[in-house]
N, C-alpha and C positions, 0 to 999 in steps of 0.2 A: 557453535550454531550445533543446535542437534536436530536429526529431523528421521520423523517413520515413515514409510507408507500405512497406508492403516485399512480396511477391510481390504475384501478381495476382488472385489467391481473392478470395470474399468468403465469410467474416467475414475482415474484416481482423486485420491485423499490422502491429502499428505496431513502429520503433524509437528510442525515445526517451534523448537525452544531456541531461543534468541537467549547468547550469553550476556553478562553486564563489562561493557564498554560497546557491545555494537551498534552499527546505524543499524534501524530500518531500513531505511531504503535500500541503500549497498547491500546488504545482506540477501532482500527478500528480492528484489533484482538479479544477483548473482544467485538465490537459486532456484528464479524464473527461467532464468538463462542455461545452467546449469541441467533443469531436465524437462527443458525445453516445454516449455508451458504456453503456449497461443494462445489461452483464452482458459481464464479460471474468476473464483469471488472467494476474498482472501477475509478476515476477520479475526480479532483476536483484544486480549487483554493480558495486564501486565502493570508495570511501569518501568516511566524513564528517568533519568536524570537531570536531562535539560531534555528543551523541545523547541523545534520553530514548526507553528502549522502558521496558514498563510489565508488569508481573501484578497481572493480576485479581481479586481478590479476593472469593471469591463473598457472602459476609456480609457486606460494606460496599456490593456494586454498582458498587465505583470502580478504577483501575487507580493500582497502587502505585507511582512514577518508578524507575526504574533508570537513573540523571545520571552519564552518559560526555564528562566535561567535556577531552577528550583525543582527538586521530588517529584514528581507529578503522577499520580493514577495516571491511566490510559481509562477510563470508564468505557470508548466504543473505538474498535479500532474499526472500519469496513471499508471493501475496495474490493478492484476485479484487477487483471492481466488483458493485457491484448498485444499482438504483437500491432511495434512501432516499423519503420522504415528499420532503424539502428538496432534490433530486437524487439522483448519483453518491454511494456511501461507500464506501469502501476502509479494506478489512482486511488489511494486512499487517503479517505477523510476519517480525521481524530476525535473523542470529546475527550479532554484532559481533564479531571479534576487535583481544583490547589489545593494545600494547606487548610486553608478558609475557608474553605468550603465551594469557593465559586471556579467556576468550570469554564475552561476555552474549547475552541473549535475553531476547525478550519480542511483546508485544506492539507498532509501535514509533507512537509517541507525537507523534517530532521527528527528523531528518531532515539535517541543515546539510550541505550538500555541501560538499567541499573534497577531490579537484579532480574527479572526476566519479564522474557515477553513472549504467551503459548499464542499462537498463530493455528491458523488450522483455514488448509490452503484446499479448495474443493474445484481438480480442472472439470472443465467441459465438451462436454462431444462436441464442442466446434471449435476452427479457429478463427478470431476476432480483429479486424485488422484496425489502428487508428493510422486515422488519415491527417495531416495539419491543415484548418482549417486558418488561410491568413483572415477570414474575416471574424473572427471570436480570438485569435492572439493562442488559436489549443490546440492540439493532436485532442481529437475524438474518434470513438469509435464511427466506423460507418459503413452502417450493412449493406451497403451495397458490393464493400468489396471483404465482404466478409463469406465464411465458405461451415454453413452444417454439414454434420457427419448424419 
């Protein structure tokens, strides 16, 4: 992974370029931890050699995985970073293009980069907190626990 802070403003904006073989969730979670990101927006384009997205089943409170064991284009990847009990949590959704022109999309569970993933991370001047909601089965942004600067 390579990265660079761009612009002179505060809060920060980063360009992060993932390399072949990088696993997206791990790499971006590590980046968020290292840079102590407590609130940020993420957008990206690129490609994966294989990926898994998930569809959340509210009845079981589990993601049903959708596997793509082939090269796929990252047509859109958007999401956020907020603080959870154990550190920064990513919430990423992806739309992936397959070789036949069809798309698959959902919550990004895993994405193994090839040849690149070009990521823009825009930090927010706030601290967003996620709280686990047993009624939903997910950790969601908790406005009452979040702090704006």
